[in-house]
C-alpha positions as CSV (number, residue, x, y, z in Angstrom):
1,M,-43.5,1.1,-13.1
2,G,-42.5,4.7,-13.8
3,S,-40.1,6.4,-12.0
4,G,-43.1,8.9,-10.0
5,R,-44.2,5.3,-7.7
6,V,-42.9,4.1,-5.5
7,E,-43.3,0.5,-4.2
8,H,-42.8,-0.8,-0.7
9,H,-41.3,-4.4,-0.3
10,T,-41.4,-5.9,3.7
11,V,-37.9,-7.2,2.7
12,I,-35.7,-6.4,-0.4
13,I,-32.5,-8.5,-1.3
14,V,-30.1,-7.3,-3.3
15,G,-28.0,-9.1,-5.2
16,G,-29.3,-12.7,-6.7
17,G,-25.9,-15.2,-6.7
18,P,-25.0,-17.7,-3.6
19,A,-26.3,-15.5,-1.1
20,G,-29.4,-13.7,-2.3
21,L,-30.8,-16.7,-4.1
22,P,-31.7,-19.2,-1.4
23,L,-32.5,-16.0,0.9
24,S,-35.5,-15.8,-1.8
25,V,-36.1,-18.7,-0.8
26,V,-36.1,-19.3,2.6
27,L,-38.1,-16.0,2.7
28,G,-40.3,-17.3,0.8
29,G,-41.2,-19.9,2.9
30,W,-39.4,-23.4,2.6
31,H,-38.1,-23.5,6.3
32,P,-35.7,-26.2,7.0
33,H,-36.8,-28.5,10.0
34,F,-34.2,-30.8,11.2
35,S,-33.9,-34.2,9.7
36,E,-32.5,-37.5,10.4
37,S,-29.4,-38.2,9.2
38,P,-26.8,-41.3,9.9
39,V,-24.2,-39.4,9.0
40,L,-24.6,-37.0,11.4
41,Q,-25.6,-39.1,13.9
42,Q,-22.3,-40.8,14.1
43,R,-19.8,-37.9,13.1
44,Y,-22.0,-35.2,15.7
45,T,-23.8,-37.1,18.2
46,Q,-24.6,-34.5,20.8
47,L,-25.7,-31.5,17.7
48,A,-28.0,-34.0,16.7
49,D,-29.8,-35.7,19.8
50,Y,-29.9,-31.4,20.4
51,L,-32.1,-31.3,17.3
52,R,-34.1,-33.9,17.2
53,S,-35.5,-32.6,20.4
54,V,-36.5,-29.1,18.8
55,P,-39.9,-28.3,17.4
56,G,-40.7,-27.5,14.5
57,S,-38.5,-24.9,11.8
58,L,-34.2,-24.1,12.6
59,L,-35.0,-20.5,12.3
60,S,-36.4,-20.5,16.1
61,L,-33.8,-22.0,17.3
62,N,-32.5,-19.6,20.0
63,F,-28.5,-19.0,18.1
64,H,-27.5,-16.4,21.6
65,D,-26.8,-19.3,22.7
66,L,-25.7,-21.6,20.2
67,L,-23.2,-18.2,19.5
68,K,-22.2,-19.0,23.2
69,A,-21.8,-22.7,22.6
70,R,-19.0,-21.9,20.0
71,L,-21.4,-23.2,17.0
72,P,-22.0,-20.0,14.7
73,P,-25.5,-20.0,12.4
74,V,-22.9,-20.3,9.1
75,D,-20.8,-23.8,10.5
76,L,-24.5,-24.9,11.9
77,F,-25.9,-25.2,9.0
78,R,-22.7,-26.1,7.0
79,L,-22.8,-29.0,9.7
80,L,-26.1,-29.9,8.6
81,H,-26.2,-30.2,4.6
82,H,-22.7,-31.1,4.8
83,P,-21.7,-33.0,7.5
84,R,-19.0,-35.2,5.6
85,Q,-17.5,-33.4,2.7
86,L,-18.4,-36.2,-0.4
87,Y,-21.9,-36.6,-1.0
88,E,-22.8,-40.5,-0.8
89,R,-26.8,-40.2,-0.7
90,A,-29.8,-37.9,0.3
91,D,-30.6,-39.2,3.6
92,Q,-26.9,-37.9,4.8
93,I,-28.4,-33.9,4.5
94,A,-29.6,-33.5,7.7
95,L,-32.1,-31.0,6.7
96,E,-35.4,-31.0,4.9
97,F,-37.3,-28.0,3.5
98,R,-41.3,-27.3,4.1
99,R,-43.6,-25.5,2.8
100,S,-44.4,-22.7,5.3
101,E,-46.6,-18.8,4.7
102,P,-44.1,-16.8,2.8
103,L,-43.0,-13.4,3.7
104,D,-42.9,-9.7,1.4
105,C,-39.8,-10.0,-0.4
106,L,-38.4,-8.4,-3.2
107,L,-35.1,-9.6,-5.2
108,I,-33.6,-7.2,-7.4
109,T,-30.2,-8.3,-9.0
110,Q,-28.5,-6.8,-12.0
111,E,-27.6,-10.2,-14.1
112,E,-30.0,-13.6,-14.3
113,V,-29.5,-15.1,-11.3
114,G,-26.3,-17.0,-10.4
115,G,-24.6,-13.5,-9.4
116,V,-21.1,-13.7,-10.8
117,W,-21.3,-17.5,-12.2
118,N,-22.9,-15.4,-15.2
119,N,-19.8,-13.6,-16.2
120,V,-16.8,-15.7,-15.8
121,P,-15.3,-17.5,-19.0
122,Q,-17.3,-20.2,-20.5
123,N,-15.6,-23.0,-20.0
124,M,-14.2,-22.1,-16.3
125,L,-14.2,-25.4,-13.8
126,T,-15.1,-24.2,-10.4
127,L,-12.6,-24.9,-7.1
128,S,-15.1,-26.8,-5.6
129,P,-16.8,-30.0,-5.9
130,G,-20.4,-29.6,-6.7
131,Q,-22.0,-30.7,-4.2
132,W,-20.0,-28.1,-2.3
133,M,-21.8,-24.7,-4.4
134,E,-25.3,-26.4,-3.9
135,F,-28.2,-24.8,-1.5
136,A,-29.9,-27.7,1.2
137,F,-32.8,-27.0,0.0
138,Y,-32.7,-28.2,-3.4
139,P,-29.4,-30.9,-3.7
140,L,-27.3,-31.1,-6.5
141,A,-28.0,-34.7,-7.4
142,E,-31.9,-34.3,-7.2
143,H,-31.2,-31.2,-10.3
144,V,-29.3,-33.5,-12.2
145,A,-31.6,-36.5,-11.3
146,Q,-34.8,-34.2,-12.6
147,Q,-32.5,-33.1,-15.6
148,G,-32.2,-36.2,-16.9
149,I,-28.6,-35.7,-17.3
150,A,-26.0,-38.6,-17.6
151,D,-23.2,-39.2,-16.1
152,F,-22.7,-36.4,-14.0
153,D,-20.2,-36.5,-10.7
154,V,-21.9,-34.5,-8.2
155,N,-18.4,-34.6,-6.2
156,A,-15.9,-33.5,-9.1
157,L,-15.7,-30.0,-10.2
158,I,-18.7,-28.0,-11.8
159,G,-18.2,-25.8,-15.0
160,K,-19.8,-23.0,-15.1
161,R,-22.7,-23.5,-18.0
162,D,-23.6,-26.7,-15.9
163,L,-23.6,-24.4,-12.1
164,V,-25.4,-21.3,-14.0
165,D,-28.0,-23.6,-15.3
166,Y,-28.3,-25.1,-11.9
167,Y,-29.4,-21.7,-10.1
168,H,-31.9,-20.8,-13.4
169,R,-33.9,-23.6,-12.5
170,V,-34.1,-22.2,-8.9
171,P,-36.1,-19.7,-9.3
172,E,-38.9,-21.5,-10.9
173,R,-38.9,-24.8,-8.5
174,F,-39.3,-22.9,-5.6
175,D,-42.4,-21.0,-7.3
176,Q,-40.1,-17.5,-6.3
177,T,-40.7,-16.1,-10.1
178,E,-42.8,-13.2,-9.9
179,R,-40.7,-11.9,-6.5
180,I,-37.5,-11.5,-8.3
181,H,-36.5,-8.6,-10.8
182,T,-33.9,-9.4,-13.3
183,F,-31.6,-7.1,-14.9
184,E,-32.3,-3.6,-12.7
185,R,-29.2,-2.5,-11.1
186,V,-29.6,-0.1,-7.7
187,T,-28.1,2.6,-8.5
188,R,-29.0,4.3,-5.0
189,I,-30.2,3.7,-1.1
190,Q,-31.1,6.7,1.3
191,P,-33.0,6.0,4.2
192,H,-36.5,6.5,4.8
193,E,-38.9,6.6,7.4
194,E,-40.5,3.2,5.9
195,G,-36.8,1.8,6.3
196,F,-34.8,2.4,3.0
197,L,-35.7,3.8,-0.4
198,L,-33.5,2.3,-3.5
199,T,-33.5,3.3,-6.6
200,A,-33.0,1.4,-9.4
201,Q,-32.7,1.1,-13.0
202,D,-32.9,-1.0,-16.0
203,V,-29.5,-2.0,-17.2
204,L,-30.2,-4.0,-20.8
205,P,-33.2,-2.1,-22.3
206,G,-35.1,-5.8,-23.6
207,K,-33.2,-7.6,-21.7
208,S,-31.2,-9.2,-24.5
209,A,-28.6,-6.7,-25.4
210,L,-24.9,-8.8,-24.5
211,P,-21.2,-7.1,-23.6
212,T,-18.4,-6.9,-26.0
213,P,-15.4,-8.6,-25.1
214,R,-14.0,-5.4,-23.6
215,Q,-16.7,-4.2,-21.7
216,S,-17.8,-5.5,-18.1
217,P,-20.6,-8.2,-18.1
218,V,-22.4,-5.7,-16.3
219,P,-22.5,-2.0,-15.1
220,Q,-20.0,-0.4,-13.7
221,P,-21.3,3.1,-11.1
222,G,-21.3,6.1,-13.6
223,D,-22.3,4.3,-16.5
224,D,-24.7,5.7,-18.2
225,L,-27.7,3.2,-17.7
226,S,-30.2,5.2,-20.3
227,P,-32.7,4.9,-21.3
228,G,-33.4,2.1,-19.4
229,E,-36.8,2.9,-17.1
230,I,-35.9,4.1,-13.3
231,R,-37.4,2.5,-10.4
232,R,-38.3,3.6,-6.7
233,Y,-39.0,0.8,-3.6
234,T,-38.9,1.3,-0.1
235,C,-38.5,-1.5,1.8
236,K,-38.5,-2.5,6.3
237,Y,-35.1,-4.9,5.8
238,L,-32.4,-5.2,3.5
239,V,-30.1,-7.9,2.9
240,Y,-27.4,-6.9,0.8
241,A,-25.9,-9.7,-0.9
242,A,-24.6,-8.0,-4.0
243,G,-21.4,-9.6,-3.8
244,Q,-17.2,-8.6,-3.7
245,R,-17.2,-8.5,-7.6
246,V,-19.3,-5.2,-8.3
247,V,-16.7,-2.6,-8.9
248,N,-14.0,-3.6,-11.3
249,R,-10.5,-2.8,-10.0
250,R,-8.3,-0.4,-12.2
251,L,-4.6,-0.3,-12.7
252,G,-5.0,4.2,-12.7
253,V,-2.3,4.1,-15.4
254,A,-2.7,6.4,-18.9
255,G,-4.5,4.0,-21.9
256,E,-6.2,2.1,-19.8
257,D,-9.4,2.7,-21.3
258,L,-7.8,2.6,-25.5
259,G,-9.7,-0.2,-27.6
260,F,-7.2,-2.8,-27.1
261,V,-7.1,-3.2,-23.6
262,R,-9.9,-5.3,-22.2
263,S,-11.6,-6.0,-19.4
264,Y,-13.7,-8.9,-19.5
265,Y,-12.3,-12.1,-20.3
266,D,-14.9,-15.2,-21.8
267,Q,-13.5,-17.1,-24.0
268,P,-10.0,-17.2,-26.3
269,Q,-12.3,-17.1,-29.9
270,D,-12.7,-13.2,-28.5
271,F,-8.6,-13.1,-29.3
272,H,-8.0,-12.9,-33.1
273,G,-4.6,-11.1,-32.3
274,E,-1.4,-13.3,-31.1
275,R,-0.1,-11.6,-28.5
276,V,-2.2,-10.9,-25.6
277,M,-0.9,-9.5,-22.5
278,V,-2.8,-11.2,-19.3
279,V,-2.5,-8.6,-16.2
280,G,-3.6,-10.4,-12.7
281,G,-1.9,-13.0,-10.9
282,G,-5.0,-14.2,-9.2
283,R,-7.0,-17.4,-10.1
284,S,-9.3,-15.5,-13.0
285,A,-5.7,-14.4,-14.7
286,D,-4.2,-18.0,-13.9
287,W,-7.5,-19.3,-16.1
288,A,-7.0,-16.8,-18.9
289,A,-3.4,-17.2,-19.0
290,T,-3.0,-20.6,-19.4
291,E,-6.8,-21.2,-21.9
292,L,-5.3,-18.0,-24.2
293,H,-1.5,-20.2,-24.7
294,D,-3.3,-23.3,-24.8
295,A,-5.4,-21.8,-28.2
296,G,-2.2,-21.2,-29.3
297,K,-1.6,-17.6,-28.5
298,Q,1.9,-15.8,-27.1
299,I,1.1,-15.0,-23.8
300,C,3.2,-12.4,-21.9
301,Y,2.0,-13.4,-17.9
302,V,2.5,-9.6,-15.9
303,M,2.0,-9.8,-12.3
304,R,2.2,-7.1,-9.1
305,Q,3.5,-10.0,-7.2
306,A,6.5,-12.0,-6.2
307,R,7.2,-14.8,-7.9
308,E,7.2,-17.2,-4.3
309,G,3.5,-15.5,-3.6
310,H,2.5,-17.0,-7.1
311,W,3.7,-19.9,-7.0
312,R,2.6,-21.1,-3.5
313,L,-1.2,-20.8,-5.7
314,V,0.3,-22.9,-7.9
315,N,1.5,-25.5,-6.0
316,D,-1.1,-25.9,-3.3
317,S,-3.9,-26.2,-6.0
318,R,-1.9,-28.1,-8.9
319,M,-3.2,-31.7,-7.2
320,G,-6.4,-31.1,-6.6
321,L,-7.4,-28.8,-9.9
322,P,-6.2,-30.1,-13.1
323,Y,-6.3,-26.5,-15.1
324,Y,-3.7,-25.4,-12.0
325,A,-1.7,-28.8,-13.3
326,R,-1.7,-27.6,-16.9
327,L,-0.8,-24.1,-15.8
328,A,2.0,-25.7,-13.6
329,E,3.1,-28.1,-16.9
330,I,3.2,-24.7,-19.0
331,F,5.8,-23.5,-16.4
332,E,7.4,-26.4,-16.8
333,S,8.2,-27.1,-20.6
334,D,9.7,-23.3,-20.9
335,S,7.3,-22.6,-23.7
336,P,8.3,-20.1,-26.0
337,R,4.9,-19.0,-26.5
338,W,5.5,-18.3,-22.3
339,E,7.0,-15.0,-20.7
340,V,5.7,-14.0,-17.1
341,L,7.3,-11.3,-15.2
342,Y,6.6,-11.2,-11.5
343,D,7.4,-7.7,-9.5
344,T,6.5,-5.6,-12.5
345,R,3.6,-2.8,-12.6
346,I,2.3,-1.3,-16.0
347,K,3.3,2.3,-15.8
348,R,1.2,3.8,-19.2
349,M,-0.2,2.3,-22.1
350,A,-1.0,3.6,-25.9
351,E,-1.8,2.6,-29.4
352,G,1.2,2.0,-31.9
353,A,0.9,1.0,-35.7
354,N,-1.7,-1.2,-37.5
355,G,-4.0,-0.9,-34.5
356,C,-1.4,-2.8,-31.8
357,G,-0.9,-1.9,-28.3
358,L,2.3,-0.1,-26.7
359,V,2.7,-0.7,-23.2
360,T,5.6,0.5,-20.8
361,L,6.4,-1.6,-17.3
362,S,8.8,-1.3,-15.0
363,T,10.3,-4.8,-13.2
364,G,13.2,-4.1,-10.7
365,G,13.7,0.1,-11.4
366,E,13.6,-1.2,-15.2
367,E,11.5,-0.2,-18.3
368,R,10.5,-2.1,-20.8
369,T,7.5,-0.8,-24.1
370,V,6.2,-4.1,-25.5
371,E,3.9,-4.1,-28.3
372,V,0.7,-6.3,-27.9
373,D,-2.4,-7.2,-30.3
374,C,-4.1,-7.0,-26.6
375,V,-4.7,-6.7,-23.1
376,V,-6.4,-8.2,-21.1
377,K,-6.7,-7.3,-17.4
378,E,-7.9,-9.8,-14.6
379,I,-7.3,-7.8,-11.4
380,G,-10.3,-7.9,-10.0
381,A,-13.2,-6.3,-8.0
382,S,-14.5,-4.7,-5.5
383,T,-17.8,-4.6,-3.1
384,D,-19.7,-1.5,-4.1
385,F,-20.5,0.2,-1.0
386,S,-20.9,3.6,-3.0
387,L,-25.0,3.1,-3.6
388,F,-25.2,3.9,0.0
389,E,-26.1,8.0,0.6
390,G,-27.5,9.4,4.1
391,F,-25.8,5.9,6.6
392,P,-23.0,6.4,9.3
393,A,-19.7,5.6,8.1
394,F,-19.5,1.1,7.3
395,Q,-18.0,-0.4,10.0
396,T,-15.3,-3.0,8.0
397,F,-13.5,-5.9,8.7
398,E,-10.1,-7.2,6.1
399,K,-11.1,-10.2,5.0
400,H,-8.5,-12.4,2.9
401,D,-6.8,-15.5,2.2
402,P,-3.1,-16.6,1.7
403,Y,-3.6,-16.4,-2.4
404,R,-4.4,-12.3,-2.2
405,Y,-7.9,-12.6,-2.3
406,Q,-9.8,-10.3,-0.3
407,L,-12.0,-7.9,0.5
408,D,-13.9,-6.0,2.9
409,Q,-16.6,-7.6,5.1
410,L,-19.0,-5.2,7.2
411,R,-19.1,-5.8,10.7
412,T,-22.1,-7.8,12.3
413,H,-23.6,-9.4,14.9
414,P,-22.6,-12.9,15.0
415,H,-25.7,-14.6,15.7
416,N,-27.7,-13.2,13.0
417,Y,-25.2,-11.3,10.8
418,E,-27.3,-7.6,11.2
419,S,-25.0,-4.4,10.4
420,I,-23.5,-3.1,14.0
421,D,-23.9,0.8,12.2
422,V,-27.9,0.5,10.6
423,A,-30.4,-1.1,11.9
424,N,-32.4,-3.6,10.0
425,L,-29.4,-3.9,7.2
426,Y,-27.8,-7.3,6.6
427,P,-24.9,-7.7,4.2
428,G,-25.1,-11.1,2.3
429,G,-22.5,-14.1,2.1
430,Y,-18.9,-12.8,1.9
431,L,-19.3,-9.8,3.0
432,A,-20.9,-10.2,6.6
433,Q,-17.7,-10.4,9.1
434,D,-15.9,-13.2,9.6
435,I,-17.4,-15.4,7.0
436,G,-14.9,-17.4,5.6
437,L,-13.2,-16.9,1.9
438,V,-14.5,-21.1,1.4
439,V,-17.9,-22.1,-0.8
440,I,-18.2,-24.5,1.4
441,A,-20.0,-21.5,4.2
442,M,-20.6,-18.9,1.2
443,H,-24.7,-19.3,1.7
444,G,-24.5,-19.5,5.6
445,T,-25.9,-16.2,6.6
446,T,-29.4,-17.4,4.9
447,Y,-30.8,-18.9,7.5
448,A,-29.7,-16.8,10.6
449,I,-31.0,-13.6,8.6
450,A,-34.0,-14.9,7.2
451,A,-34.9,-16.0,11.3
452,D,-34.2,-12.7,12.5
453,I,-36.2,-10.9,9.8
454,L,-39.0,-13.6,10.4
455,R,-38.5,-13.1,14.5
456,K,-39.0,-9.1,14.1
457,E,-41.6,-9.4,12.0
458,G,-43.8,-12.2,14.6
459,R,-43.3,-15.5,12.6
460,L,-41.6,-17.4,14.6
461,A,-42.0,-18.3,18.2
């Protein structure tokens, strides 16, 4: 499709991660129904008895009434999917999915489906048991059995490669491949008489190019995407599920874009020098610093926060997450290849002799310059609302946890997660107000959003 043609869909989903991808499947016709669960019956007897009386799809539930009963949609479907935190057998999930008529829907993502998980380090483990990362319509245990994967514990932490393989198999498994456009970046969203007008552009000509280690693995606002083809779409309903890690945060200092500074960490093999400065302080930076140290690098770990804040994260994580146990060991071993600077800010960066970098730091008002072979910035990213043009200003809600994970969520109606500012706009996943910053709640917006759209289209009783 060239730039002159406009393609219309009833629903467009922007983002193919753990919020957008399941919504594509549900709008694609896979609807949830109550299924008998001994675990749910034992633990939540009243809820099981109530749902047993519901005829047809659970999308027909009155979410207004459930909200009045202090059962938001995200909590309802979390309980049905995970009536207990450990997975033992398939019949504990109180949901079954039956095929219905699909709604006209298109999902657009600037990478493969799987969202941010495509771009985390190669060897990274999640923070959660694998089955917490699954979609209810496709239990991880079912995926493992279908693929013939031996000795796989769905209750153990899942690695990036296993998780991405699971996500990548969802479109074909649920007949959604033709309804998903990968490697397109939505660059503009405007009001339109049909509802919304989206402009998108191919981000990787030929869909085969890979980022260099110093680049972000996904394009940033303002990046030159030429000669990628420009496409235009309209839709009646828009689900914005692009996630909270779209626009890389910047330090805002001179020299930040020099060649020895990298905004993307994948694996230690990408770093040929010995002296690596890691800038961050959150979980991604902790992973990079630990893995680089254990690969033999000399690490200078710089963070703005105080020691107390970082050690709260380390101590709260070391018993359940093996890589935090390892990080604590490095700290407590007084390794000569490990220096950590708290309460420290980077003032400027410059090129030194022989291709090295010079980083000037300020700690407690005192400056020092450190010579490094490279700098890894793991300072997080934020949601991209800049592509919305011509809409009322969005009202946002600040959400955060004790470990420096924070984002601005859009204000939404709590029964359907529709924006309170723009009709028929639905922020998905973490972008919807009051969705908890834990993976077990990550795709909780799926069913209420799908139900609201299907009801508006006359598809539900």
